N, CA, C and O atoms as a GROMACS GRO file, in nm:
protein
  436
    1UNK      N    1  -0.394   5.762  -6.236
    1UNK     CA    2  -0.536   5.786  -6.239
    1UNK      C    3  -0.588   5.808  -6.381
    1UNK      O    4  -0.694   5.757  -6.417
    2UNK      N    5  -0.513   5.883  -6.462
    2UNK     CA    6  -0.558   5.908  -6.599
    2UNK      C    7  -0.559   5.780  -6.681
    2UNK      O    8  -0.640   5.767  -6.773
    3UNK      N    9  -0.472   5.686  -6.650
    3UNK     CA   10  -0.474   5.558  -6.722
    3UNK      C   11  -0.602   5.482  -6.693
    3UNK      O   12  -0.659   5.420  -6.782
    4UNK      N   13  -0.647   5.486  -6.568
    4UNK     CA   14  -0.772   5.419  -6.532
    4UNK      C   15  -0.891   5.486  -6.600
    4UNK      O   16  -0.981   5.419  -6.651
    5UNK      N   17  -0.891   5.620  -6.603
    5UNK     CA   18  -0.998   5.693  -6.671
    5UNK      C   19  -0.998   5.658  -6.818
    5UNK      O   20  -1.103   5.632  -6.876
    6UNK      N   21  -0.880   5.658  -6.880
    6UNK     CA   22  -0.867   5.625  -7.021
    6UNK      C   23  -0.918   5.483  -7.048
    6UNK      O   24  -0.990   5.460  -7.145
    7UNK      N   25  -0.881   5.390  -6.964
    7UNK     CA   26  -0.925   5.251  -6.980
    7UNK      C   27  -1.077   5.242  -6.972
    7UNK      O   28  -1.139   5.174  -7.053
    8UNK      N   29  -1.136   5.309  -6.874
    8UNK     CA   30  -1.282   5.307  -6.858
    8UNK      C   31  -1.351   5.368  -6.980
    8UNK      O   32  -1.452   5.316  -7.028
    9UNK      N   33  -1.297   5.478  -7.029
    9UNK     CA   34  -1.356   5.544  -7.146
    9UNK      C   35  -1.346   5.454  -7.269
    9UNK      O   36  -1.442   5.441  -7.344
   10UNK      N   37  -1.232   5.392  -7.288
   10UNK     CA   38  -1.215   5.302  -7.403
   10UNK      C   39  -1.313   5.186  -7.395
   10UNK      O   40  -1.369   5.145  -7.496
   11UNK      N   41  -1.334   5.133  -7.275
   11UNK     CA   42  -1.431   5.023  -7.258
   11UNK      C   43  -1.573   5.069  -7.295
   11UNK      O   44  -1.649   4.995  -7.357
   12UNK      N   45  -1.608   5.191  -7.257
   12UNK     CA   46  -1.741   5.243  -7.290
   12UNK      C   47  -1.754   5.269  -7.440
   12UNK      O   48  -1.860   5.246  -7.499
   13UNK      N   49  -1.647   5.315  -7.502
   13UNK     CA   50  -1.650   5.335  -7.648
   13UNK      C   51  -1.660   5.202  -7.720
   13UNK      O   52  -1.728   5.192  -7.822
   14UNK      N   53  -1.593   5.100  -7.669
   14UNK     CA   54  -1.605   4.966  -7.727
   14UNK      C   55  -1.750   4.917  -7.719
   14UNK      O   56  -1.802   4.859  -7.814
   15UNK      N   57  -1.813   4.941  -7.605
   15UNK     CA   58  -1.952   4.899  -7.587
   15UNK      C   59  -2.045   4.970  -7.686
   15UNK      O   60  -2.149   4.916  -7.724
   16UNK      N   61  -2.008   5.090  -7.728
   16UNK     CA   62  -2.085   5.166  -7.826
   16UNK      C   63  -2.046   5.129  -7.970
   16UNK      O   64  -2.099   5.186  -8.066
   17UNK      N   65  -1.954   5.036  -7.986
   17UNK     CA   66  -1.903   4.992  -8.117
   17UNK      C   67  -1.837   5.105  -8.196
   17UNK      O   68  -1.847   5.110  -8.319
   18UNK      N   69  -1.771   5.195  -8.126
   18UNK     CA   70  -1.704   5.307  -8.191
   18UNK      C   71  -1.574   5.266  -8.259
   18UNK      O   72  -1.522   5.340  -8.343
   19UNK      N   73  -1.523   5.151  -8.224
   19UNK     CA   74  -1.395   5.105  -8.280
   19UNK      C   75  -1.415   4.984  -8.370
   19UNK      O   76  -1.329   4.896  -8.375
   20UNK      N   77  -1.526   4.979  -8.440
   20UNK     CA   78  -1.555   4.863  -8.524
   20UNK      C   79  -1.451   4.842  -8.632
   20UNK      O   80  -1.430   4.729  -8.676
   21UNK      N   81  -1.384   4.947  -8.676
   21UNK     CA   82  -1.287   4.934  -8.784
   21UNK      C   83  -1.144   4.911  -8.736
   21UNK      O   84  -1.052   4.897  -8.817
   22UNK      N   85  -1.125   4.908  -8.604
   22UNK     CA   86  -0.992   4.891  -8.546
   22UNK      C   87  -0.969   4.744  -8.511
   22UNK      O   88  -1.062   4.672  -8.476
   23UNK      N   89  -0.844   4.702  -8.521
   23UNK     CA   90  -0.811   4.569  -8.470
   23UNK      C   91  -0.809   4.576  -8.318
   23UNK      O   92  -0.786   4.682  -8.260
   24UNK      N   93  -0.832   4.464  -8.254
   24UNK     CA   94  -0.839   4.460  -8.107
   24UNK      C   95  -0.710   4.511  -8.044
   24UNK      O   96  -0.714   4.576  -7.939
   25UNK      N   97  -0.596   4.483  -8.106
   25UNK     CA   98  -0.467   4.526  -8.052
   25UNK      C   99  -0.446   4.677  -8.059
   25UNK      O  100  -0.378   4.735  -7.974
   26UNK      N  101  -0.504   4.741  -8.159
   26UNK     CA  102  -0.478   4.884  -8.179
   26UNK      C  103  -0.572   4.975  -8.100
   26UNK      O  104  -0.548   5.095  -8.093
   27UNK      N  105  -0.677   4.920  -8.042
   27UNK     CA  106  -0.774   5.003  -7.971
   27UNK      C  107  -0.710   5.076  -7.853
   27UNK      O  108  -0.745   5.191  -7.825
   28UNK      N  109  -0.620   5.011  -7.783
   28UNK     CA  110  -0.557   5.074  -7.668
   28UNK      C  111  -0.453   5.178  -7.705
   28UNK      O  112  -0.402   5.250  -7.618
   29UNK      N  113  -0.420   5.188  -7.833
   29UNK     CA  114  -0.322   5.286  -7.881
   29UNK      C  115  -0.386   5.390  -7.972
   29UNK      O  116  -0.321   5.441  -8.064
   30UNK      N  117  -0.511   5.421  -7.948
   30UNK     CA  118  -0.582   5.520  -8.028
   30UNK      C  119  -0.521   5.658  -8.002
   30UNK      O  120  -0.497   5.694  -7.887
   31UNK      N  121  -0.494   5.735  -8.107
   31UNK     CA  122  -0.441   5.871  -8.087
   31UNK      C  123  -0.537   5.956  -8.004
   31UNK      O  124  -0.658   5.936  -8.005
   32UNK      N  125  -0.481   6.052  -7.933
   32UNK     CA  126  -0.560   6.138  -7.844
   32UNK      C  127  -0.674   6.207  -7.917
   32UNK      O  128  -0.786   6.213  -7.866
   33UNK      N  129  -0.647   6.259  -8.036
   33UNK     CA  130  -0.753   6.333  -8.107
   33UNK      C  131  -0.870   6.243  -8.144
   33UNK      O  132  -0.985   6.288  -8.140
   34UNK      N  133  -0.844   6.119  -8.179
   34UNK     CA  134  -0.952   6.025  -8.212
   34UNK      C  135  -1.030   5.991  -8.086
   34UNK      O  136  -1.153   5.985  -8.088
   35UNK      N  137  -0.959   5.969  -7.976
   35UNK     CA  138  -1.026   5.939  -7.849
   35UNK      C  139  -1.117   6.054  -7.807
   35UNK      O  140  -1.231   6.032  -7.768
   36UNK      N  141  -1.067   6.176  -7.814
   36UNK     CA  142  -1.146   6.293  -7.778
   36UNK      C  143  -1.268   6.306  -7.869
   36UNK      O  144  -1.380   6.328  -7.821
   37UNK      N  145  -1.247   6.290  -7.998
   37UNK     CA  146  -1.358   6.300  -8.094
   37UNK      C  147  -1.466   6.196  -8.064
   37UNK      O  148  -1.585   6.229  -8.064
   38UNK      N  149  -1.426   6.074  -8.040
   38UNK     CA  150  -1.523   5.966  -8.013
   38UNK      C  151  -1.599   5.992  -7.884
   38UNK      O  152  -1.720   5.970  -7.879
   39UNK      N  153  -1.530   6.037  -7.781
   39UNK     CA  154  -1.598   6.065  -7.654
   39UNK      C  155  -1.699   6.178  -7.672
   39UNK      O  156  -1.813   6.167  -7.627
   40UNK      N  157  -1.658   6.286  -7.738
   40UNK     CA  158  -1.750   6.398  -7.758
   40UNK      C  159  -1.870   6.356  -7.842
   40UNK      O  160  -1.981   6.404  -7.819
   41UNK      N  161  -1.849   6.269  -7.937
   41UNK     CA  162  -1.957   6.231  -8.028
   41UNK      C  163  -2.048   6.121  -7.977
   41UNK      O  164  -2.164   6.113  -8.018
   42UNK      N  165  -1.998   6.034  -7.888
   42UNK     CA  166  -2.075   5.914  -7.855
   42UNK      C  167  -2.105   5.892  -7.708
   42UNK      O  168  -2.196   5.816  -7.676
   43UNK      N  169  -2.032   5.955  -7.619
   43UNK     CA  170  -2.052   5.926  -7.477
   43UNK      C  171  -2.124   6.041  -7.406
   43UNK      O  172  -2.155   6.144  -7.466
   44UNK      N  173  -2.150   6.021  -7.279
   44UNK     CA  174  -2.230   6.115  -7.200
   44UNK      C  175  -2.143   6.212  -7.120
   44UNK      O  176  -2.020   6.205  -7.123
   45UNK      N  177  -2.210   6.300  -7.048
   45UNK     CA  178  -2.143   6.407  -6.975
   45UNK      C  179  -2.036   6.360  -6.876
   45UNK      O  180  -1.931   6.424  -6.870
   46UNK      N  181  -2.056   6.254  -6.799
   46UNK     CA  182  -1.948   6.214  -6.707
   46UNK      C  183  -1.818   6.177  -6.779
   46UNK      O  184  -1.708   6.207  -6.731
   47UNK      N  185  -1.830   6.113  -6.894
   47UNK     CA  186  -1.710   6.077  -6.970
   47UNK      C  187  -1.648   6.200  -7.035
   47UNK      O  188  -1.526   6.212  -7.044
   48UNK      N  189  -1.731   6.292  -7.081
   48UNK     CA  190  -1.679   6.417  -7.138
   48UNK      C  191  -1.609   6.497  -7.030
   48UNK      O  192  -1.502   6.553  -7.054
   49UNK      N  193  -1.668   6.503  -6.911
   49UNK     CA  194  -1.603   6.571  -6.800
   49UNK      C  195  -1.468   6.508  -6.768
   49UNK      O  196  -1.372   6.578  -6.735
   50UNK      N  197  -1.460   6.376  -6.779
   50UNK     CA  198  -1.334   6.306  -6.752
   50UNK      C  199  -1.226   6.343  -6.854
   50UNK      O  200  -1.107   6.342  -6.822
   51UNK      N  201  -1.267   6.377  -6.976
   51UNK     CA  202  -1.168   6.422  -7.076
   51UNK      C  203  -1.090   6.542  -7.025
   51UNK      O  204  -0.970   6.554  -7.049
   52UNK      N  205  -1.159   6.630  -6.955
   52UNK     CA  206  -1.095   6.752  -6.906
   52UNK      C  207  -0.998   6.724  -6.791
   52UNK      O  208  -0.917   6.809  -6.756
   53UNK      N  209  -1.006   6.604  -6.734
   53UNK     CA  210  -0.907   6.561  -6.636
   53UNK      C  211  -0.785   6.499  -6.704
   53UNK      O  212  -0.675   6.498  -6.649
   54UNK      N  213  -0.806   6.449  -6.825
   54UNK     CA  214  -0.700   6.380  -6.898
   54UNK      C  215  -0.621   6.471  -6.992
   54UNK      O  216  -0.500   6.454  -7.009
   55UNK      N  217  -0.690   6.567  -7.052
   55UNK     CA  218  -0.628   6.650  -7.155
   55UNK      C  219  -0.647   6.798  -7.124
   55UNK      O  220  -0.740   6.836  -7.054
   56UNK      N  221  -0.557   6.881  -7.178
   56UNK     CA  222  -0.575   7.026  -7.161
   56UNK      C  223  -0.699   7.076  -7.235
   56UNK      O  224  -0.738   7.022  -7.339
   57UNK      N  225  -0.758   7.178  -7.181
   57UNK     CA  226  -0.876   7.243  -7.238
   57UNK      C  227  -0.854   7.277  -7.386
   57UNK      O  228  -0.940   7.251  -7.470
   58UNK      N  229  -0.739   7.337  -7.417
   58UNK     CA  230  -0.711   7.380  -7.554
   58UNK      C  231  -0.708   7.263  -7.652
   58UNK      O  232  -0.753   7.277  -7.766
   59UNK      N  233  -0.657   7.150  -7.608
   59UNK     CA  234  -0.651   7.033  -7.695
   59UNK      C  235  -0.792   6.981  -7.726
   59UNK      O  236  -0.822   6.946  -7.840
   60UNK      N  237  -0.876   6.976  -7.624
   60UNK     CA  238  -1.013   6.929  -7.644
   60UNK      C  239  -1.088   7.025  -7.736
   60UNK      O  240  -1.160   6.981  -7.826
   61UNK      N  241  -1.072   7.154  -7.714
   61UNK     CA  242  -1.140   7.252  -7.798
   61UNK      C  243  -1.091   7.244  -7.943
   61UNK      O  244  -1.170   7.256  -8.036
   62UNK      N  245  -0.962   7.223  -7.961
   62UNK     CA  246  -0.906   7.212  -8.097
   62UNK      C  247  -0.966   7.092  -8.169
   62UNK      O  248  -1.006   7.103  -8.286
   63UNK      N  249  -0.974   6.978  -8.103
   63UNK     CA  250  -1.034   6.859  -8.164
   63UNK      C  251  -1.180   6.885  -8.196
   63UNK      O  252  -1.228   6.849  -8.304
   64UNK      N  253  -1.251   6.946  -8.104
   64UNK     CA  254  -1.392   6.979  -8.128
   64UNK      C  255  -1.408   7.067  -8.252
   64UNK      O  256  -1.492   7.041  -8.338
   65UNK      N  257  -1.325   7.171  -8.260
   65UNK     CA  258  -1.334   7.263  -8.374
   65UNK      C  259  -1.296   7.197  -8.506
   65UNK      O  260  -1.354   7.228  -8.610
   66UNK      N  261  -1.200   7.107  -8.504
   66UNK     CA  262  -1.151   7.045  -8.627
   66UNK      C  263  -1.233   6.924  -8.672
   66UNK      O  264  -1.241   6.896  -8.791
   67UNK      N  265  -1.294   6.853  -8.577
   67UNK     CA  266  -1.358   6.726  -8.613
   67UNK      C  267  -1.510   6.728  -8.601
   67UNK      O  268  -1.578   6.664  -8.682
   68UNK      N  269  -1.565   6.797  -8.504
   68UNK     CA  270  -1.709   6.793  -8.485
   68UNK      C  271  -1.782   6.913  -8.544
   68UNK      O  272  -1.886   6.898  -8.608
   69UNK      N  273  -1.728   7.031  -8.524
   69UNK     CA  274  -1.794   7.153  -8.574
   69UNK      C  275  -1.813   7.150  -8.726
   69UNK      O  276  -1.920   7.190  -8.772
   70UNK      N  277  -1.716   7.104  -8.805
   70UNK     CA  278  -1.736   7.104  -8.950
   70UNK      C  279  -1.849   7.013  -8.999
   70UNK      O  280  -1.889   7.020  -9.115
   71UNK      N  281  -1.901   6.930  -8.912
   71UNK     CA  282  -2.011   6.842  -8.953
   71UNK      C  283  -2.144   6.916  -8.960
   71UNK      O  284  -2.247   6.858  -8.995
   72UNK      N  285  -2.141   7.044  -8.927
   72UNK     CA  286  -2.254   7.134  -8.950
   72UNK      C  287  -2.386   7.088  -8.892
   72UNK      O  288  -2.396   7.060  -8.772
   73UNK      N  289  -2.488   7.080  -8.976
   73UNK     CA  290  -2.625   7.050  -8.934
   73UNK      C  291  -2.637   6.914  -8.867
   73UNK      O  292  -2.721   6.895  -8.779
   74UNK      N  293  -2.555   6.820  -8.908
   74UNK     CA  294  -2.562   6.684  -8.852
   74UNK      C  295  -2.543   6.684  -8.700
   74UNK      O  296  -2.613   6.612  -8.629
   75UNK      N  297  -2.449   6.763  -8.651
   75UNK     CA  298  -2.421   6.770  -8.507
   75UNK      C  299  -2.452   6.907  -8.449
   75UNK      O  300  -2.395   6.945  -8.346
   76UNK      N  301  -2.539   6.981  -8.513
   76UNK     CA  302  -2.559   7.121  -8.474
   76UNK      C  303  -2.602   7.137  -8.328
   76UNK      O  304  -2.544   7.217  -8.256
   77UNK      N  305  -2.702   7.063  -8.285
   77UNK     CA  306  -2.752   7.077  -8.147
   77UNK      C  307  -2.645   7.039  -8.046
   77UNK      O  308  -2.628   7.105  -7.943
   78UNK      N  309  -2.573   6.933  -8.075
   78UNK     CA  310  -2.466   6.889  -7.987
   78UNK      C  311  -2.355   6.994  -7.981
   78UNK      O  312  -2.307   7.028  -7.872
   79UNK      N  313  -2.315   7.044  -8.096
   79UNK     CA  314  -2.210   7.146  -8.099
   79UNK      C  315  -2.255   7.275  -8.031
   79UNK      O  316  -2.174   7.343  -7.967
   80UNK      N  317  -2.380   7.308  -8.044
   80UNK     CA  318  -2.433   7.428  -7.978
   80UNK      C  319  -2.423   7.411  -7.826
   80UNK      O  320  -2.385   7.505  -7.755
   81UNK      N  321  -2.456   7.292  -7.778
   81UNK     CA  322  -2.444   7.264  -7.635
   81UNK      C  323  -2.298   7.272  -7.590
   81UNK      O  324  -2.268   7.334  -7.488
   82UNK      N  325  -2.208   7.208  -7.665
   82UNK     CA  326  -2.066   7.212  -7.628
   82UNK      C  327  -2.014   7.355  -7.625
   82UNK      O  328  -1.941   7.394  -7.533
   83UNK      N  329  -2.052   7.434  -7.725
   83UNK     CA  330  -2.006   7.573  -7.731
   83UNK      C  331  -2.049   7.648  -7.605
   83UNK      O  332  -1.971   7.722  -7.546
   84UNK      N  333  -2.173   7.629  -7.566
   84UNK     CA  334  -2.226   7.700  -7.450
   84UNK      C  335  -2.173   7.643  -7.318
   84UNK      O  336  -2.124   7.719  -7.234
   85UNK      N  337  -2.182   7.513  -7.300
   85UNK     CA  338  -2.156   7.451  -7.170
   85UNK      C  339  -2.006   7.434  -7.141
   85UNK      O  340  -1.960   7.470  -7.033
   86UNK      N  341  -1.932   7.380  -7.236
   86UNK     CA  342  -1.791   7.349  -7.210
   86UNK      C  343  -1.696   7.461  -7.251
   86UNK      O  344  -1.593   7.482  -7.186
   87UNK      N  345  -1.729   7.533  -7.358
   87UNK     CA  346  -1.634   7.631  -7.410
   87UNK      C  347  -1.678   7.775  -7.385
   87UNK      O  348  -1.612   7.869  -7.431
   88UNK      N  349  -1.788   7.794  -7.313
   88UNK     CA  350  -1.833   7.925  -7.264
   88UNK      C  351  -1.845   8.031  -7.372
   88UNK      O  352  -1.806   8.147  -7.353
   89UNK      N  353  -1.898   7.990  -7.486
   89UNK     CA  354  -1.919   8.082  -7.598
   89UNK      C  355  -2.047   8.162  -7.570
   89UNK      O  356  -2.151   8.104  -7.539
   90UNK      N  357  -2.038   8.292  -7.583
   90UNK     CA  358  -2.152   8.379  -7.550
   90UNK      C  359  -2.265   8.370  -7.653
   90UNK      O  360  -2.382   8.375  -7.618
   91UNK      N  361  -2.230   8.358  -7.780
   91UNK     CA  362  -2.329   8.347  -7.888
   91UNK      C  363  -2.300   8.221  -7.969
   91UNK      O  364  -2.236   8.228  -8.074
   92UNK      N  365  -2.345   8.106  -7.921
   92UNK     CA  366  -2.310   7.978  -7.986
   92UNK      C  367  -2.349   7.970  -8.133
   92UNK      O  368  -2.272   7.919  -8.214
   93UNK      N  369  -2.468   8.019  -8.169
   93UNK     CA  370  -2.511   8.009  -8.309
   93UNK      C  371  -2.418   8.084  -8.403
   93UNK      O  372  -2.376   8.031  -8.506
   94UNK      N  373  -2.387   8.207  -8.367
   94UNK     CA  374  -2.296   8.287  -8.450
   94UNK      C  375  -2.157   8.226  -8.454
   94UNK      O  376  -2.092   8.222  -8.558
   95UNK      N  377  -2.111   8.181  -8.339
   95UNK     CA  378  -1.978   8.122  -8.329
   95UNK      C  379  -1.966   7.998  -8.418
   95UNK      O  380  -1.870   7.984  -8.494
   96UNK      N  381  -2.064   7.909  -8.409
   96UNK     CA  382  -2.060   7.788  -8.490
   96UNK      C  383  -2.064   7.820  -8.639
   96UNK      O  384  -1.991   7.760  -8.718
   97UNK      N  385  -2.148   7.913  -8.676
   97UNK     CA  386  -2.156   7.952  -8.817
   97UNK      C  387  -2.021   8.005  -8.866
   97UNK      O  388  -1.976   7.969  -8.975
   98UNK      N  389  -1.957   8.088  -8.787
   98UNK     CA  390  -1.828   8.144  -8.828
   98UNK      C  391  -1.719   8.036  -8.832
   98UNK      O  392  -1.633   8.039  -8.920
   99UNK      N  393  -1.722   7.941  -8.740
   99UNK     CA  394  -1.622   7.834  -8.738
   99UNK      C  395  -1.641   7.739  -8.856
   99UNK      O  396  -1.543   7.691  -8.914
  100UNK      N  397  -1.764   7.711  -8.892
  100UNK     CA  398  -1.792   7.626  -9.008
  100UNK      C  399  -1.745   7.696  -9.135
  100UNK      O  400  -1.682   7.635  -9.221
  101UNK      N  401  -1.776   7.824  -9.147
  101UNK     CA  402  -1.732   7.903  -9.263
  101UNK      C  403  -1.581   7.906  -9.271
  101UNK      O  404  -1.524   7.889  -9.379
  102UNK      N  405  -1.516   7.929  -9.159
  102UNK     CA  406  -1.369   7.932  -9.155
  102UNK      C  407  -1.310   7.798  -9.200
  102UNK      O  408  -1.213   7.794  -9.275
  103UNK      N  409  -1.370   7.690  -9.154
  103UNK     CA  410  -1.321   7.556  -9.191
  103UNK      C  411  -1.332   7.535  -9.343
  103UNK      O  412  -1.237   7.489  -9.407
  104UNK      N  413  -1.445   7.570  -9.399
  104UNK     CA  414  -1.462   7.550  -9.544
  104UNK      C  415  -1.377   7.644  -9.627
  104UNK      O  416  -1.332   7.608  -9.736
  105UNK      N  417  -1.354   7.764  -9.576
  105UNK     CA  418  -1.264   7.856  -9.647
  105UNK      C  419  -1.120   7.802  -9.649
  105UNK      O  420  -1.050   7.818  -9.749
  106UNK      N  421  -1.078   7.740  -9.541
  106UNK     CA  422  -0.945   7.678  -9.536
  106UNK      C  423  -0.934   7.566  -9.639
  106UNK      O  424  -0.831   7.548  -9.703
  107UNK      N  425  -1.041   7.491  -9.653
  107UNK     CA  426  -1.040   7.379  -9.749
  107UNK      C  427  -1.029   7.429  -9.892
  107UNK      O  428  -0.967   7.363  -9.976
  108UNK      N  429  -1.087   7.544  -9.921
  108UNK     CA  430  -1.087   7.597 -10.057
  108UNK      C  431  -0.955   7.662 -10.097
  108UNK      O  432  -0.929   7.683 -10.215
  109UNK      N  433  -0.871   7.694  -9.999
  109UNK     CA  434  -0.745   7.761 -10.031
  109UNK      C  435  -0.640   7.664 -10.076
  109UNK      O  436  -0.528   7.703 -10.106
   0.00000   0.00000   0.00000
């Protein structure tokens, strides 16, 4: 079942031109973190919900924190929604600010 979900998601990402830089052969072998990042960034709620059937909660949250949250203002509204809806953060604004700060502090070390 997860293979069918994965195939459907990849087809939807292709339709959104998310894999423009990939060769046709490599699209089906996209690493999990890239697939999660692309779905969170480009697809809608049914596909995001399907991610939670394919991957553990912690893995999805880790990708979100490492790839989408550091984009700050660019994805702020989207990240605020994810924090509240999917990751059950009580104070999304404060949480996002602290996660962005933490990410940049790691880069400076």
